[in-house]
C-alpha positions in Angstrom: 134.0 94.4 76.4 136.3 91.3 76.8 135.1 88.3 78.7 137.0 89.4 81.8 137.6 93.1 81.9 139.8 94.7 84.5 137.6 95.5 87.5 138.5 97.5 90.6 136.0 97.3 93.5 136.5 100.0 96.2 135.6 98.6 99.6 136.0 95.1 101.0 132.9 95.1 103.2 129.8 92.9 102.8 128.8 94.5 99.5 132.3 94.6 97.8 133.2 91.1 98.7 129.8 89.8 97.6 130.2 91.6 94.3 133.6 90.1 93.8 132.2 86.7 94.5 129.2 87.2 92.2 131.4 88.4 89.3 133.9 85.5 89.8 131.0 83.1 89.7 130.1 84.5 86.3 133.6 84.1 85.0 135.0 87.6 85.6 138.2 87.1 87.7 140.5 90.0 86.6 139.3 91.8 89.7 141.1 93.8 92.4 139.3 94.7 95.6 140.8 97.8 97.4 140.3 98.4 101.0 141.6 101.3 103.1 141.6 99.2 106.3 143.0 95.8 107.1 141.3 93.0 105.3 140.6 91.0 108.4 138.7 94.0 109.9 138.0 96.7 107.4 136.5 99.2 109.9 133.4 100.1 107.9 129.7 99.6 108.7 130.0 95.8 108.1 132.5 95.5 110.9 130.1 96.6 113.6 126.7 95.6 112.0 124.5 93.7 114.4 123.4 91.5 111.4 119.6 91.5 111.8 117.9 90.6 108.5 114.2 91.4 108.3 112.9 90.7 104.8 109.7 92.8 105.3 109.7 95.8 103.0 107.1 97.5 100.9 109.4 97.4 97.9 109.4 94.1 96.0 112.9 94.8 94.9 114.2 95.3 98.4 112.5 92.1 99.6 114.0 90.2 96.8 117.4 91.5 97.7 116.9 90.5 101.3 115.6 87.0 100.4 118.6 86.4 98.2 120.9 87.5 101.0 119.3 85.1 103.4 119.7 82.2 101.0 123.2 83.0 100.0 124.5 83.4 103.5 122.7 80.2 104.6 124.6 78.3 101.9 127.9 80.1 102.7 129.5 77.8 105.3 132.8 76.5 106.6 133.4 73.7 109.1 129.6 73.0 109.2 128.7 76.5 110.2 126.8 78.7 107.8 126.9 82.5 107.8 123.2 82.9 108.6 121.3 82.0 111.8 117.7 81.5 110.7 116.0 82.2 114.0 113.1 84.0 112.5 111.9 87.6 113.0 109.1 88.9 115.2 107.6 92.4 114.9 105.5 93.4 117.8 102.4 95.6 118.0 101.5 97.4 121.2 98.8 99.7 119.6 95.8 98.8 117.5 97.2 100.9 114.6 100.5 98.9 114.6 98.6 95.6 114.7 96.5 96.6 111.7 99.7 97.7 109.9 101.3 94.3 110.6 98.3 92.7 108.9 98.8 94.9 105.9 102.5 94.0 105.9 101.7 90.3 106.0 99.7 90.9 102.8 102.7 92.6 101.2 105.0 89.7 102.2 102.5 87.3 100.7 102.6 89.3 97.5 106.4 89.1 97.4 106.4 85.4 98.1 107.7 85.5 101.7 106.0 83.3 104.3 104.6 85.2 107.3 101.8 85.0 109.8 100.1 87.1 112.5 100.5 85.7 116.0 98.5 86.7 119.1 100.0 88.0 122.4 100.1 84.5 123.9 102.1 83.1 121.0 104.4 86.1 121.1 105.3 85.1 124.6 105.8 81.5 123.7 108.1 82.5 120.9 110.0 85.0 123.0 109.6 84.1 126.7 111.4 87.2 127.9 108.6 89.5 126.7 106.5 91.4 129.2 103.0 90.6 128.1 101.4 92.5 130.9 100.9 96.3 131.1 103.7 98.4 129.7 104.4 102.0 130.5 101.5 104.2 129.4 99.0 101.4 129.7 100.0 99.7 126.4 100.5 96.0 126.0 101.7 93.5 123.4 98.6 92.8 121.2 100.3 90.5 118.7 103.0 90.3 116.2 104.1 89.4 112.7 106.3 86.3 112.5 108.6 85.7 109.5 110.3 82.3 110.0 113.0 82.8 107.4 114.4 86.0 108.9 117.4 85.9 111.1 121.0 87.0 111.8 123.7 87.5 109.2 127.2 86.8 110.5 128.5 89.6 108.4 132.1 89.7 109.4 132.5 86.0 109.0 130.7 86.1 105.7 133.2 88.7 104.4 136.2 86.5 105.3 134.6 83.4 103.6 133.7 85.4 100.5 137.3 86.7 100.3 138.6 83.1 100.6 136.3 81.8 97.9 136.8 84.6 95.4 140.5 84.7 96.0 140.6 81.0 95.0 138.9 82.0 91.8 141.5 84.6 91.0 140.3 87.8 92.7 143.0 90.0 94.3 142.5 91.8 97.6 144.6 94.8 98.7 144.2 96.0 102.2 145.6 99.1 103.9 145.3 100.9 100.5 143.8 104.4 100.4 142.1 105.6 97.2 143.3 109.0 96.2 141.6 109.5 92.9 139.8 108.0 89.9 141.9 108.0 86.7 140.0 108.8 83.5 140.5 109.6 79.9 138.0 110.5 77.1 135.0 110.3 79.4 135.7 106.8 80.8 137.6 105.4 83.7 141.1 104.1 83.2 142.1 103.2 86.8 142.1 103.8 90.5 144.8 106.0 92.0 145.9 104.9 95.4 148.7 105.6 97.9 150.3 102.5 96.6 150.2 103.5 92.9 147.7 103.3 90.0 145.6 100.2 89.5 144.5 100.1 85.8 140.8 99.4 85.3 138.1 99.2 82.6 135.4 99.2 85.3 135.4 100.7 88.8 132.7 100.0 91.3 132.4 102.1 94.5 131.2 99.9 97.4 132.6 102.3 99.9 129.6 102.6 102.1 129.3 105.9 104.0 132.6 107.0 102.3 130.8 106.8 99.0 129.8 110.5 98.8 133.5 111.5 99.3 134.6 109.2 96.6 132.0 110.7 94.3 133.4 114.1 94.8 136.7 113.0 93.3 135.0 112.9 89.9 132.3 115.5 90.4 129.6 112.8 90.9 126.8 113.6 93.4 126.2 110.5 95.6 123.1 111.5 97.6 123.8 109.8 100.9 124.2 111.0 104.5 126.3 109.2 107.1 124.4 109.0 110.3 125.3 107.5 113.7 122.9 104.8 115.0 123.1 103.7 118.6 123.7 100.0 119.6 124.3 98.6 123.0 124.8 95.2 124.6 123.6 94.3 128.1 125.5 92.5 130.8 124.8 88.7 131.0 121.3 87.7 131.9 120.8 84.6 134.1 117.7 83.8 131.9 119.9 83.2 128.9 122.7 81.4 130.6 123.7 78.4 128.4 121.1 79.0 125.8 123.2 80.4 122.9 126.6 79.3 121.9 128.8 81.7 119.9 129.5 82.4 117.0 125.8 82.2 116.2 124.9 83.4 119.6 121.1 83.3 119.3 118.2 80.9 119.4 115.2 83.2 119.7 113.9 85.4 116.9 115.2 88.8 116.2 112.7 91.3 117.6 111.3 94.6 116.5 109.6 97.0 118.9 108.7 99.6 116.4 106.3 101.5 118.6 109.4 102.6 120.5 111.9 102.6 117.5 113.8 99.6 118.9 115.1 96.2 117.9 116.8 93.3 119.7 118.9 90.2 119.2 120.4 87.7 121.5 124.2 87.8 121.8 125.1 84.7 123.8 123.8 85.3 127.3 123.3 89.0 126.6 120.8 91.2 124.7 121.8 93.5 121.9 119.7 96.6 121.5 119.5 98.9 118.5 117.8 102.3 118.8 116.3 104.7 116.3 114.6 106.6 119.1 117.4 109.1 119.5 117.9 112.4 117.7 119.5 112.1 114.2 123.3 112.3 114.4 124.8 113.4 111.1 128.5 112.5 110.9 131.2 115.0 110.0 133.5 112.9 107.8 136.5 115.1 108.5 136.2 114.3 112.2 136.2 110.5 112.0 138.6 108.9 114.4 142.0 108.1 112.8 142.7 104.5 113.5 145.8 102.8 112.2 145.8 99.2 110.9 147.6 98.1 114.1 145.1 99.8 116.3 142.0 98.4 114.6 139.8 96.2 116.8 136.2 95.3 117.4 136.0 98.3 119.8 138.2 100.7 117.9 137.4 101.5 114.2 136.5 104.5 112.1 132.8 103.6 111.9 132.4 103.1 115.6 131.9 106.5 117.4 131.8 107.2 121.1 128.6 106.1 122.8 126.4 109.0 124.0 124.7 107.5 127.0 122.3 110.4 127.5 120.7 109.7 124.1 120.3 106.0 124.9 118.8 106.2 128.4 115.1 106.5 127.2 115.6 103.5 125.0 117.1 101.6 127.9 114.1 102.3 130.0 111.7 101.2 127.3 113.8 98.0 126.8 113.6 97.1 130.5 109.9 97.7 130.3 109.5 95.3 127.4 112.1 92.7 128.5 111.9 92.7 132.4 115.0 90.5 132.5 117.0 93.6 131.6 116.1 95.3 134.9 118.7 93.3 136.7 121.4 94.1 134.1 123.4 97.0 133.0 124.8 98.3 129.7 128.1 96.5 129.2 129.0 98.0 125.9 127.7 100.6 123.5 128.6 102.7 120.5 127.3 105.0 117.9 127.8 103.2 114.7 127.9 104.9 111.3 125.8 103.8 108.3 124.2 105.5 105.3 120.8 107.0 104.7 119.4 108.5 101.4 116.6 110.9 100.7 114.1 108.1 100.0 115.7 105.3 102.0 116.8 103.2 99.0 120.2 102.1 97.9 122.2 103.8 95.2 123.1 101.6 92.2 124.2 102.0 88.7 126.7 103.8 86.4 127.7 107.4 86.7 126.0 109.2 83.7 129.1 111.3 82.9 131.9 108.9 83.4 131.6 105.6 81.6 132.8 102.6 83.5 132.3 104.1 87.0 129.5 102.3 88.9 128.3 102.7 92.5 126.6 100.3 95.0 126.2 102.5 98.0 123.9 103.0 101.0 123.4 99.2 101.1 122.7 97.5 104.5 123.7 94.0 105.4 120.1 93.0 104.9 120.2 93.5 101.2 124.0 93.1 100.5 124.1 89.9 98.6 121.0 90.7 96.6 122.4 94.1 95.6 125.8 92.4 94.6 123.9 89.9 92.4 122.0 92.7 90.7 125.2 94.7 90.1 127.0 91.6 88.7 124.1 91.1 86.3 124.3 94.8 85.3 128.0 94.5 84.6 128.1 91.2 82.9 124.7 91.0 81.1 124.0 94.7 80.7 121.0 94.8 83.0 119.8 93.4 86.3 117.2 90.8 86.3 115.7 92.5 89.3 114.0 95.8 88.6 116.1 98.7 89.8 114.1 101.8 89.1 113.7 102.6 92.8 117.5 102.1 93.3 119.0 103.9 90.3 121.7 106.3 91.2 120.3 108.9 88.9 116.6 108.7 90.1 116.9 112.0 92.0 116.3 115.4 90.5 119.2 117.9 90.7 117.6 119.8 93.7 117.4 116.5 95.5 121.1 115.9 95.4 122.1 119.1 97.2 123.8 118.8 100.5 120.9 120.6 102.3 118.2 118.4 100.8 120.1 115.1 101.3 120.8 116.0 104.9 117.3 117.1 105.8 115.4 114.2 104.1 117.9 111.5 105.2 117.5 112.6 108.8 113.8 112.6 108.4 113.9 109.0 107.1 115.9 108.1 110.1 113.2 109.5 112.4 110.4 107.8 110.5 112.1 104.5 109.8 109.7 102.5 112.1 106.6 104.8 111.7 103.4 103.5 110.2 103.6 105.2 106.8 100.7 105.5 104.4 101.7 104.9 100.7 100.5 108.4 99.8 102.0 110.1 102.8 104.0 113.2 101.7 107.1 114.4 103.3 106.5 117.4 105.5 109.7 119.2 104.6 111.3 120.5 102.5 108.2 121.6 100.5 107.5 124.1 97.7 110.8 123.3 96.0 109.2 123.0 92.6 105.9 124.7 91.8 104.1 125.2 88.5 103.2 128.7 87.3 99.6 127.9 88.4 100.5 127.3 92.0 99.2 130.7 93.2 95.8 130.0 91.6 95.7 126.5 93.0 96.3 127.8 96.5 93.5 130.3 96.1 91.2 127.3 95.2 92.2 125.5 98.3 94.4 122.8 96.7 95.4 119.9 98.9 99.0 119.1 97.7 101.0 116.0 97.8 104.6 115.9 96.7 106.6 113.9 94.1 110.2 114.5 92.9 110.0 117.9 94.7 106.9 119.0 92.8 103.7 120.2 94.5 100.8 118.3 93.0 97.2 119.1 93.8 95.1 116.1 94.7 91.8 117.9 95.1 90.5 121.4 95.5 88.5 122.5 98.5 86.8 125.1 96.2 84.9 122.2 94.7 83.5 121.0 97.9 80.2 122.7 97.2 79.8 120.5 94.2 79.1 117.6 96.5 75.6 119.0 97.1 75.0 118.9 93.4 76.5 115.4 92.8 74.0 113.0 91.3 73.1 110.0 93.4 74.8 107.6 91.0 78.1 109.5 91.4 78.0 109.3 95.2 80.9 107.2 96.6 80.8 104.6 99.4 82.3 105.5 102.7 86.0 104.4 102.8 87.7 102.6 105.6 90.1 104.7 107.7 93.3 103.6 105.9 92.1 104.1 102.3 90.4 107.4 103.3 93.8 108.9 104.2 95.0 111.5 101.8 91.7 111.2 99.9 88.6 113.2 99.6 85.0 112.8 98.2 85.7 116.0 96.4 87.6 113.9 93.8 84.3 112.3 92.9 82.9 115.7 92.1 85.9 116.6 90.1 85.7 113.4 88.0 81.9 114.0 87.5 82.6 117.5 86.2 85.4 116.3 83.9 83.2 113.6 82.5 80.2 115.9 82.0 81.6 119.3 81.5 85.3 120.2 81.5 88.3 120.0 83.9 91.6 121.8 84.1 94.5 119.6 85.2 98.1 120.7 86.0 100.4 118.4 84.0 103.5 120.5 84.6 105.3 117.9 86.7 105.4 115.4 83.8 109.0 115.4 82.8 109.7 116.9 79.3 112.7 116.6 77.1 113.7 118.3 74.0 115.6 116.2 71.4 117.0 118.1 68.5 119.5 117.7 65.7 120.0 115.8 62.5 120.5 112.6 64.5 117.3 113.0 66.6 115.2 110.6 64.6 118.0 108.0 64.4 118.4 108.2 68.2 114.7 107.8 68.9 114.3 105.1 66.3 117.1 103.1 68.0 115.9 103.5 71.6 112.1 103.2 71.2 109.6 100.6 70.0 107.5 103.2 68.1 107.4 104.3 64.5 109.2 107.7 64.9 109.7 108.3 61.2 106.4 110.1 60.8 105.8 113.6 59.5 106.0 116.6 61.8 102.8 116.9 63.8 102.7 113.2 64.8 102.6 112.0 68.4 103.6 108.4 69.2 103.2 106.5 72.4 106.0 103.9 72.7 108.3 102.1 75.0 112.0 102.0 75.9 113.2 98.5 76.3 116.1 96.8 78.0 118.2 94.5 75.9 116.2 91.5 77.1 112.9 93.0 76.1 111.8 94.2 79.5 110.1 97.6 79.7 112.7 100.2 80.7 110.2 103.1 80.5 107.3 104.4 78.5 107.5 107.7 76.6 105.4 110.0 74.4 107.2 111.3 71.4 105.9 114.4 69.6 107.6 115.4 66.3 107.4 119.2 66.3 109.6 119.6 63.2 112.0 117.6 61.1 114.8 117.7 63.6 112.8 118.7 66.7 111.1 116.3 69.1 109.4 116.8 72.5 109.3 113.8 74.8 107.2 113.1 77.8 109.2 110.7 80.1 108.9 109.3 83.6 112.0 110.4 85.5 115.5 111.8 85.6 116.7 108.2 84.9 115.1 108.5 81.4 116.8 111.9 80.9 120.2 110.6 81.7 119.6 107.6 79.5 118.7 109.7 76.5 121.5 112.2 77.0 124.2 109.5 77.5 123.0 107.7 74.3 122.9 111.0 72.4 126.5 111.8 73.5 127.7 108.4 72.3 125.9 108.7 69.0 127.2 112.2 68.4 130.8 111.1 69.1 130.5 108.1 66.8 129.1 110.1 63.9 129.3 113.9 64.2 127.0 114.3 61.2 124.3 112.6 63.3 124.7 114.8 66.3 121.8 115.1 68.7 121.2 117.2 71.8 118.9 116.3 74.6 117.8 118.8 77.2 115.4 118.9 80.1 112.8 121.6 79.5 110.5 120.7 82.4 111.3 123.7 84.5 111.1 126.2 81.7 107.7 125.0 80.4 104.3 124.2 81.8 101.3 122.1 80.8 97.6 122.2 81.2 95.3 119.3 80.5 92.0 120.6 79.3 89.7 117.7 79.1 86.0 117.0 79.0 83.1 116.9 76.5 82.9 120.8 76.6 86.6 121.3 76.1 86.1 122.5 72.5 83.6 125.1 73.6 86.0 126.5 76.2 89.1 126.7 74.0 87.0 128.1 71.1 86.4 131.2 73.1 90.1 132.0 73.3 91.6 130.5 70.2 90.7 131.0 66.6 92.7 127.9 65.5 90.9 124.9 64.0 90.7 122.3 66.8 88.0 120.2 65.2 88.7 116.5 64.5 89.8 117.6 61.0 91.9 120.4 62.3 93.8 118.3 64.9 93.2 114.6 65.0 93.8 112.3 68.0 97.6 111.8 68.7 98.6 114.8 66.6 100.1 118.1 67.6 100.3 121.6 66.3 101.2 125.2 67.3 98.2 127.3 68.2 97.5 130.7 69.8 95.4 131.0 73.0 94.6 134.6 73.7 97.8 135.6 72.0 99.9 133.0 73.9 102.0 130.6 71.8 100.9 127.1 72.7 101.8 123.6 71.6 98.6 121.6 71.6 98.8 117.8 71.7 95.6 115.9 71.2 96.1 113.5 74.0 94.2 112.5 77.1 95.2 110.4 80.1 91.7 110.6 81.5 89.8 109.3 78.4 88.0 112.5 77.5 88.1 114.9 74.5 90.8 117.6 74.9 94.4 118.5 74.7 97.7 118.8 76.6 98.5 122.5 76.2 102.2 123.4 76.5 103.7 126.8 76.8 106.8 128.4 78.3 106.7 129.2 82.0 106.3 133.0 81.7 102.9 132.5 80.0 101.6 129.8 82.3 99.6 131.9 84.8 98.0 133.9 82.0 97.1 130.7 80.1 95.4 129.3 83.2 93.4 132.5 83.8 92.3 132.7 80.1 91.0 129.1 80.1 89.4 129.3 83.5 87.5 132.5 82.6 86.5 131.1 79.2 85.2 128.0 80.9 83.1 129.6 83.6 79.8 129.4 81.7 80.6 125.8 80.9 81.1 124.8 84.5 84.9 124.4 84.3 86.7 123.2 87.4 90.3 122.7 88.5 90.8 119.0 89.1 93.4 117.1 91.0 95.3 113.8 90.9 92.6 112.0 92.9 90.2 112.3 90.0 92.9 111.9 87.5 94.1 108.5 88.9 90.6 107.2 89.0 89.8 108.1 85.4 93.2 106.7 84.3 92.3 103.3 85.7 88.9 103.4 84.2 90.6 103.7 80.8 93.2 101.0 81.6 96.2 103.3 81.1 99.3 101.9 82.6 101.6 103.7 85.0 105.2 102.7 84.5 107.1 101.8 87.7 103.8 100.6 89.3 101.9 98.5 86.7 105.0 97.4 84.7 108.7 97.6 85.1 111.8 96.2 83.5 110.8 92.8 84.7 107.8 92.8 82.3 107.6 92.7 78.6 105.0 94.6 76.4 102.8 91.8 75.4 102.1 90.4 78.9 101.6 94.1 80.1 98.9 94.8 77.5 101.1 97.1 75.6 101.8 95.1 72.5 100.2 97.9 70.5 103.1 100.2 71.3 105.5 98.1 69.4 105.5 99.2 65.7 104.7 96.4 63.3 107.7 95.1 61.4 110.0 97.5 63.1 113.6 96.2 63.7 116.8 97.6 64.9 115.7 99.0 68.3 117.1 98.1 71.7 115.6 94.8 72.8 114.1 94.0 69.4 115.5 90.5 69.1 114.8 89.5 72.7 111.3 90.8 72.4 110.6 88.9 69.3 111.7 85.7 71.0 109.6 86.5 74.1 106.5 87.0 71.8 106.9 83.4 70.6 107.0 82.0 74.1 103.7 81.0 75.8 102.7 83.7 78.3 102.9 82.7 82.0 101.4 85.9 83.5 99.3 88.9 82.5 98.3 92.3 83.9 94.6 92.0 84.5 91.8 94.4 85.4 89.8 93.5 88.5 86.6 95.0 89.8 85.5 94.5 93.4 82.3 92.6 93.7 80.8 94.4 96.7 81.2 97.7 95.0 82.6 99.4 98.1 85.8 97.8 99.3 88.8 99.9 98.2 92.4 98.6 98.1 95.5 100.7 97.4 98.1 98.5 95.8 100.6 95.6 96.7 97.9 93.4 98.2 98.0 89.7 97.4 95.5 88.2 95.0 94.2 84.7 95.5 93.1 82.3 92.8 91.3 79.2 93.9 92.4 79.9 97.5 96.1 80.2 96.8 98.1 83.4 96.5 98.8 83.8 92.8 99.6 87.5 92.2 99.5 91.0 93.5 97.8 94.4 92.9 99.7 97.1 91.2 97.4 100.2 90.8 94.0 100.6 92.5 91.4 103.3 92.9 87.6 103.8 93.2 86.2 104.2 89.7 83.9 107.2 90.0 82.4 106.8 86.5 82.0 103.0 86.6 80.7 103.1 90.2 83.0 100.4 91.6 86.5 99.9 93.0 89.2 99.0 90.4 92.5 97.1 90.8 95.0 96.0 88.3 97.0 92.9 89.2 99.6 90.6 87.9 98.1 87.1 87.6 98.8 83.8 86.0 98.0 83.9 82.2 95.5 81.1 82.8 93.2 83.4 84.7 90.5 84.7 82.3 88.0 87.4 82.0 85.0 86.6 84.2 87.0 84.5 86.7 86.6 85.1 90.4 89.5 86.0 92.6 90.1 87.4 96.1 92.2 90.3 97.2 93.6 90.2 100.7 93.2 93.6 102.5 94.4 93.9 106.1 94.0 90.1 106.6 90.5 89.9 105.1 89.6 88.5 101.7 87.6 90.6 99.2 85.9 89.0 96.3 86.7 90.5 92.8 86.1 89.6 89.2 88.6 89.7 86.3 87.0 92.2 83.9 87.5 93.2 80.3 89.3 96.5 79.8 88.9 99.4 79.4 86.0 99.7 81.7 85.0 103.1 80.4 84.3 104.1 76.8 85.9 100.9 75.2 84.9 102.2 71.8 86.9 105.4 72.3 84.0 107.6 71.1 84.4 110.2 73.8 88.2 110.4 73.5 88.1 110.8 69.7 85.3 113.4 70.0 
């Protein structure tokens, strides 16, 4: 790629103009920004956005985006006026449950480096004098709040104009009143953008079209899983209490306000109050029915993204607003509209390159809150090859095929709208749609009373009610402490019994949802050698745990590679993002050298997997298989084909729970029979079906990392405790040179194992960790260790923190003492695992 390729950005809203600016700052100036509306008022979501920026988010990435947006807009100024009014943000609690959740959120903000504090009801009133601190409807009252001083109001429309000015001076071209009619392509890559004013040649096209993004994707057969929804916003008539307080354009001096117990938010607008509501029914937008507004007709009150206000939907919110802010009782609704913006199935933005059209990128479903941060990450992705901020939760390709269907996107996006301000537990599953993807064992799991959670559409048992009777047999040393109400949600003491039986007898685990790929062809080894850190050039039968790296040495993913034959590999990967990465790279390699062709396919749905683990696993499988599965017959991290009761099975000597056993793979039609054979054979040995609750506990006891939680692209192997997965003296793989340079640099942080000193306090993840009284890191994974009899937490901490050091974990505002411990906590000599 030349130093300044031809770039076309579709959309001149807050995202598109920020991206043009970020690229220009990096020296890319051969850029054209195309906008269907007039440049002075494009008519998209930016044009009507109320501009509230709350940095509070459970995602570290999203908080980082918001914080960057705050800082950039603060620095973006003209005539002494910046584009951000840092009035602070106040989130209110009117129920004990909400107040507790705000304390948890304060901990998350501390983890992500954002200043915040809990304030009581009296201080809430001092900060926001218009508040009703007496009794509210239903007997509720303001109990306290979460104050983030650096939150505030983005002057989005003004920012767009200043960004246009700055980037235009750097050489960026803007074309308003230009409609995109198609994306030109040749040979699998983009060549330009077709418009009603002619073709604009391009090497790179970035769609920043907001809620029009799904329609743009359809032009090239790209699924862009977003749903345009209408969101109500109203402005009151002037309030005497605010007269003379707030001069425009900033228009506010008090914090932006969230009243989440009623799905409402507020901002001052001069002497009026702006009210945003999520309390109404979801309102999906029919894109074909958008108002047709010409450039001459476009105004603040008439634009395609601003739909007619439906007063009947807003009236309950108006009553709740007058209840909370009594000054509104003497006012009326002066203006209101139903504004369009984008929702996705998981609430995150959509970022990255289209897998089947090289050079086409998207940055969609991005709110003003995160706009500049997203633009920065996209600019890094384009110029440097990767974002310095981890994007795994934002990747365009993160959804499974079923999750990009119109029906799924519509239902889940509407549900996200409804739940946007709800108190949500990190394990809380969606209620619908369910049973989209089930393993062949699902019928047996339901018979055993499985409690299912959901991930990527898969139903995943977390424990089995059939095992409840085991609690009466559970030895005293395996009994678990009583959990607090929050950590007890979506948990059961039955998981302790399932861990006990797995450690002392044998457990049957459904591993089917683990994504599996088949990589075949004469170029398979070359592909895997180039993309992974492991020594792939082993004889058939070898299994290798290794990493996929970014070009800067960060961990893109971790994979398990099994060589089934000379040109046949089976991979265990993390997500659909990995699948698209492998297949795109395979396509490039095959095109460059047809003799080294390679084909990658997703075999997850056509296969299934049982984890048979425990000290009695050999006794169980020996009853239904005549194959040699002794240590000599199948060593640790080896694989071979076996027969189980006549069923063809690929057995891999692996264990994610740290016990003797195998991952047993077969095709889906044999799955149920395989389950039944093993379960029957194990009855005399006390076999049980075990769920993810026990699995996660045993994983942490063994110190096994979970990609996306314990480490991401922001971390490299050595600081993550995964240096062993980088083959010694191997060169020529992606990220090799950068990783070698990182290895020579002094470590500044490390992923550490913590055990809770009191033996009872359980945390869940994302809590801040304090060293010598100061916040110094955060928890990644956490669980109660049933085998080691204490709570476990893994955390990123300064490299200077050593084994044996004391730290504190903040949980709902309270400090819990913990100790940095050597890992793994269970079976450090690997005797049990190796059998």
